[in-house]
Backbone as ProteinMPNN parsed JSONL, in Angstrom:
{"seq_chain_A": "MDPLARKTSPLSVPPPRSTRFGSPLVLSRVHWVEPKLVAEITYLTWTADNLLRHTVYVGLREDKPADQVRRDC", "coords_chain_A": {"N_chain_A": [[0.794, -1.119, 0.029], [2.164, 1.076, 0.517], [3.048, 2.547, -1.993], [0.8, 3.607, -2.939], [0.141, 5.565, -1.108], [-1.294, 8.525, 0.267], [-1.467, 11.795, 1.462], [-3.973, 13.197, 1.76], [-7.544, 12.972, 1.722], [-9.02, 11.256, -0.965], [-11.701, 11.515, -1.379], [-14.687, 13.195, -2.552], [-16.56, 14.164, -0.831], [-16.177, 14.441, 2.443], [-15.743, 11.753, 4.849], [-18.028, 10.856, 7.495], [-17.503, 12.056, 10.8], [-18.599, 11.09, 13.079], [-20.734, 8.404, 14.016], [-23.663, 6.383, 14.357], [-22.614, 3.865, 14.999], [-20.395, 2.379, 17.08], [-17.26, 3.862, 18.006], [-16.237, 7.313, 17.354], [-14.897, 8.437, 14.093], [-11.576, 8.983, 13.747], [-9.922, 11.244, 12.107], [-7.218, 11.815, 11.829], [-5.971, 9.406, 12.289], [-6.546, 7.898, 9.95], [-5.386, 6.11, 7.089], [-4.896, 7.272, 4.076], [-5.249, 6.21, 0.492], [-4.407, 6.23, -2.943], [-7.227, 5.817, -5.119], [-7.432, 2.979, -6.83], [-8.599, 0.533, -7.571], [-11.714, -0.987, -8.505], [-14.518, -2.036, -6.849], [-17.36, -4.11, -6.93], [-20.315, -4.171, -5.376], [-23.182, -5.278, -3.619], [-26.108, -3.996, -1.978], [-28.453, -3.264, 0.607], [-29.686, -0.891, 1.353], [-29.255, 2.757, 1.373], [-28.335, 4.567, 4.402], [-29.714, 7.299, 6.221], [-27.685, 8.804, 7.212], [-25.902, 8.415, 5.083], [-24.497, 5.786, 4.888], [-23.899, 2.483, 4.021], [-26.214, -0.221, 4.12], [-26.195, -3.58, 4.966], [-24.065, -4.873, 3.106], [-22.642, -6.686, 0.362], [-19.694, -8.077, -1.003], [-19.116, -8.445, -4.313], [-17.258, -8.616, -6.4], [-14.192, -7.701, -8.215], [-14.168, -4.968, -10.517], [-12.822, -4.823, -13.61], [-13.501, -3.333, -15.814], [-14.006, -0.607, -15.413], [-12.554, 2.496, -14.923], [-11.301, 3.667, -11.799], [-11.527, 6.496, -11.294], [-13.78, 7.145, -12.682], [-16.041, 6.182, -11.29], [-19.038, 6.683, -9.822], [-21.475, 7.448, -7.308], [-24.452, 5.403, -7.381], [-27.73, 6.375, -7.986]], "CA_chain_A": [[0.05, -0.018, 0.119], [2.88, 2.389, 0.539], [3.167, 3.25, -3.137], [-0.472, 4.376, -3.234], [-0.101, 6.369, 0.022], [-1.282, 9.896, 0.063], [-1.81, 12.661, 2.707], [-5.357, 13.839, 1.941], [-8.556, 12.155, 1.106], [-9.478, 11.203, -2.329], [-13.054, 11.539, -1.576], [-15.137, 14.61, -2.733], [-17.32, 14.538, 0.345], [-15.479, 13.981, 3.594], [-16.588, 10.802, 5.756], [-18.762, 11.522, 8.802], [-16.694, 11.81, 11.923], [-19.34, 10.238, 13.974], [-22.05, 7.654, 13.374], [-24.306, 5.652, 15.579], [-21.811, 2.66, 15.2], [-19.093, 2.511, 17.754], [-16.486, 5.157, 18.396], [-16.195, 8.301, 16.238], [-13.863, 8.332, 13.273], [-10.459, 9.912, 13.961], [-9.269, 11.316, 10.708], [-5.761, 11.852, 11.876], [-5.522, 8.052, 12.261], [-6.853, 7.414, 8.562], [-4.313, 6.101, 6.033], [-5.487, 7.392, 2.838], [-4.432, 5.638, -0.538], [-4.999, 6.487, -4.222], [-8.265, 4.907, -5.556], [-7.037, 2.421, -8.195], [-9.38, -0.668, -7.885], [-13.071, -0.808, -8.257], [-15.213, -3.292, -6.384], [-18.769, -4.171, -7.278], [-21.018, -4.613, -4.182], [-24.665, -5.073, -3.402], [-26.369, -3.451, -0.692], [-29.913, -3.273, 0.917], [-30.088, 0.549, 1.138], [-28.379, 3.798, 2.001], [-29.022, 5.048, 5.445], [-29.883, 8.646, 6.239], [-26.293, 9.395, 7.345], [-24.9, 8.037, 3.939], [-23.768, 4.605, 5.003], [-24.611, 1.472, 3.219], [-26.619, -1.273, 4.942], [-26.008, -5.117, 4.389], [-23.335, -4.919, 1.851], [-21.982, -7.993, -0.015], [-18.824, -7.901, -1.989], [-19.363, -9.216, -5.597], [-15.979, -8.784, -7.093], [-13.454, -6.397, -8.856], [-14.582, -4.457, -11.923], [-11.687, -4.243, -14.449], [-13.99, -2.571, -17.036], [-14.335, 0.807, -15.194], [-11.436, 3.063, -14.017], [-11.677, 4.169, -10.405], [-11.923, 7.939, -11.321], [-15.089, 7.303, -13.264], [-16.986, 5.674, -10.375], [-19.998, 7.712, -9.139], [-22.622, 6.76, -6.483], [-25.725, 5.16, -8.14], [-28.934, 6.936, -7.324]], "C_chain_A": [[0.875, 1.292, 0.03], [3.081, 3.309, -0.795], [1.982, 4.004, -3.492], [-0.738, 5.238, -2.093], [-0.366, 7.886, -0.397], [-1.846, 10.659, 1.306], [-3.112, 13.056, 2.928], [-6.325, 12.711, 1.358], [-8.856, 12.27, -0.187], [-10.849, 11.48, -2.598], [-13.603, 13.139, -1.722], [-16.074, 15.097, -1.562], [-16.583, 13.721, 1.491], [-16.36, 12.907, 4.339], [-16.891, 11.504, 6.969], [-17.793, 11.173, 9.832], [-17.358, 11.085, 13.064], [-20.635, 9.525, 13.424], [-22.637, 6.985, 14.557], [-23.563, 4.269, 15.784], [-20.571, 2.867, 15.902], [-18.594, 3.759, 17.888], [-16.458, 5.988, 17.125], [-14.899, 8.079, 15.443], [-12.814, 9.453, 13.552], [-9.736, 10.143, 12.753], [-7.699, 11.407, 10.688], [-5.123, 10.429, 11.856], [-5.829, 7.276, 10.871], [-5.557, 7.351, 7.7], [-4.969, 6.024, 4.645], [-4.586, 6.759, 1.612], [-5.158, 6.062, -1.9], [-6.102, 5.457, -4.713], [-7.738, 4.335, -6.937], [-7.998, 1.127, -8.446], [-10.827, -0.255, -7.631], [-13.765, -2.078, -7.908], [-16.596, -3.14, -6.6], [-19.218, -4.709, -5.861], [-22.548, -4.507, -4.292], [-25.029, -4.681, -2.151], [-27.97, -3.476, -0.595], [-30.415, -1.841, 0.684], [-29.083, 1.453, 1.781], [-29.122, 4.29, 3.232], [-29.091, 6.666, 5.391], [-28.506, 9.38, 6.544], [-25.37, 8.823, 6.224], [-23.933, 6.784, 4.191], [-24.621, 3.57, 4.33], [-24.977, 0.277, 4.207], [-26.626, -2.557, 4.211], [-25.378, -5.134, 3.175], [-22.808, -6.358, 1.556], [-20.979, -7.579, -1.173], [-18.994, -8.861, -3.147], [-18.21, -9.575, -6.342], [-15.382, -7.549, -7.638], [-13.967, -6.06, -10.149], [-13.296, -3.881, -12.602], [-12.232, -3.375, -15.643], [-14.2, -1.076, -16.711], [-13.073, 1.374, -14.286], [-12.019, 3.656, -12.723], [-12.136, 5.625, -10.509], [-13.069, 8.176, -11.993], [-16.329, 6.813, -12.461], [-17.855, 6.739, -9.803], [-21.016, 6.827, -8.414], [-23.917, 6.449, -7.355], [-26.801, 5.656, -7.258], [-30.102, 6.047, -7.397]], "O_chain_A": [[0.436, 2.355, -0.41], [3.241, 4.528, -0.742], [2.065, 4.96, -4.263], [-1.876, 5.704, -2.037], [0.285, 8.406, -1.304], [-2.636, 10.108, 2.073], [-3.507, 13.275, 4.073], [-5.953, 11.758, 0.674], [-8.976, 13.41, -0.636], [-11.265, 11.67, -3.741], [-13.082, 14.096, -1.15], [-16.306, 16.292, -1.384], [-16.434, 12.501, 1.433], [-17.569, 13.101, 4.459], [-16.275, 12.463, 7.433], [-17.256, 10.066, 9.793], [-16.682, 10.524, 13.926], [-21.396, 9.99, 12.575], [-22.096, 7.053, 15.66], [-23.918, 3.569, 16.733], [-19.686, 3.52, 15.348], [-19.344, 4.735, 17.898], [-16.621, 5.491, 16.011], [-13.91, 7.602, 15.999], [-13.119, 10.645, 13.584], [-8.949, 9.286, 12.352], [-7.024, 11.121, 9.698], [-3.964, 10.247, 11.484], [-5.395, 6.136, 10.701], [-4.787, 8.304, 7.585], [-5.465, 5.011, 4.152], [-3.358, 6.776, 1.695], [-6.379, 6.215, -1.931], [-5.813, 4.261, -4.682], [-7.623, 5.017, -7.955], [-8.105, 0.744, -9.611], [-11.165, 0.583, -6.795], [-13.619, -3.089, -8.594], [-17.066, -2.011, -6.459], [-18.568, -5.574, -5.273], [-23.071, -3.674, -5.032], [-24.311, -4.992, -1.2], [-28.67, -3.682, -1.587], [-31.381, -1.595, -0.038], [-28.224, 1.058, 2.57], [-30.344, 4.437, 3.204], [-28.493, 7.242, 4.482], [-28.308, 10.51, 6.096], [-24.157, 8.763, 6.425], [-22.776, 6.763, 3.771], [-25.822, 3.723, 4.102], [-24.142, -0.15, 5.005], [-26.991, -2.653, 3.04], [-26.035, -5.39, 2.166], [-22.572, -7.128, 2.487], [-21.331, -6.881, -2.124], [-19.01, -10.067, -2.904], [-18.109, -10.676, -6.882], [-15.963, -6.467, -7.553], [-14.204, -7.001, -10.907], [-12.784, -2.8, -12.314], [-11.448, -2.767, -16.371], [-14.539, -0.317, -17.618], [-12.68, 0.872, -13.233], [-13.172, 4.086, -12.687], [-13.104, 5.97, -9.831], [-13.497, 9.33, -11.997], [-17.474, 6.994, -12.874], [-17.296, 7.711, -9.296], [-21.351, 5.709, -8.805], [-24.365, 7.375, -8.032], [-26.843, 5.446, -6.046], [-31.17, 6.389, -6.888]]}, "name": "protein", "num_of_chains": 1, "seq": "MDPLARKTSPLSVPPPRSTRFGSPLVLSRVHWVEPKLVAEITYLTWTADNLLRHTVYVGLREDKPADQVRRDC"}
């Protein structure tokens, strides 16, 4: 992962610092990496605080570059 390391988040919207699950996110402890792989997942729904419920990993998508991935509405 070291070759992909970066100091700032690659996300256009920052992750929530607190959620109803466990302890709050401490951004200073996050290790950001360049987005290079695209994973396909299935999920039940998006929550009100923009989290996915009941996710299942389907596999890697080699047909789509990471910089072209957007949230499906």
